[in-house]
C-alpha positions in Angstrom: 35.3 -22.5 -38.9 32.9 -20.2 -37.0 31.1 -19.2 -40.2 30.7 -22.8 -41.3 29.5 -23.9 -37.9 26.6 -21.4 -38.0 25.8 -21.4 -41.7 26.7 -24.9 -42.8 28.6 -23.4 -45.7 32.3 -22.6 -46.3 33.3 -19.0 -46.8 34.1 -19.7 -50.4 30.6 -21.1 -51.0 29.0 -18.0 -49.5 31.2 -15.7 -51.7 30.3 -17.7 -54.7 26.6 -17.4 -54.0 26.9 -13.7 -53.6 28.8 -13.4 -56.9 26.2 -15.5 -58.7 23.3 -13.4 -57.3 25.1 -10.2 -58.4 25.5 -11.8 -61.9 21.7 -12.4 -61.9 21.1 -8.8 -61.2 23.6 -7.6 -63.8 22.0 -9.9 -66.4 18.8 -8.0 -66.0 20.4 -4.9 -67.5 20.7 -5.5 -71.3 23.1 -2.6 -71.5 25.8 -4.5 -69.7 27.7 -6.8 -72.1 27.9 -10.5 -71.1 31.7 -10.4 -71.4 31.9 -7.6 -68.8 29.9 -9.5 -66.1 32.6 -11.9 -65.0 35.0 -9.1 -64.2 32.4 -7.1 -62.4 31.5 -10.0 -60.1 35.1 -11.1 -59.5 35.9 -13.8 -62.0 38.5 -13.6 -64.7 37.0 -16.2 -67.0 33.5 -16.0 -68.6 33.5 -19.8 -69.2 34.1 -20.5 -65.6 31.3 -18.2 -64.5 29.0 -19.7 -67.1 29.8 -23.2 -65.7 29.1 -22.1 -62.1 25.9 -20.3 -63.2 24.7 -23.3 -65.1 25.3 -25.6 -62.1 23.4 -23.3 -59.7 20.6 -22.1 -62.0 20.3 -24.7 -64.7 20.8 -22.3 -67.6 23.7 -20.4 -69.2 24.2 -16.7 -68.7 22.9 -15.9 -72.2 19.9 -18.1 -71.8 19.1 -16.5 -68.5 19.3 -13.1 -70.1 17.1 -14.1 -73.0 14.6 -15.5 -70.6 14.4 -12.2 -68.8 14.0 -10.4 -72.1 11.2 -12.6 -73.3 9.4 -12.3 -69.9 9.6 -8.5 -70.1 8.3 -8.5 -73.7 5.2 -10.5 -72.6 4.2 -7.8 -70.1 
């Protein structure tokens, strides 16, 4: 209750945000397989992580990674 009072978010929401940000960082490394990322950030199911990721960022894990790769190749 204390945390929600000062942040406006539930503990589970904060944990989920942290996990999704960690997934973003991991997606930047093409050497880490997509199937490994859910376990690294604390999810057992890639499809569930993909769903949460799409809800938060508007793209799937693979499209996010492809977008990063295409941005790097343009440099």
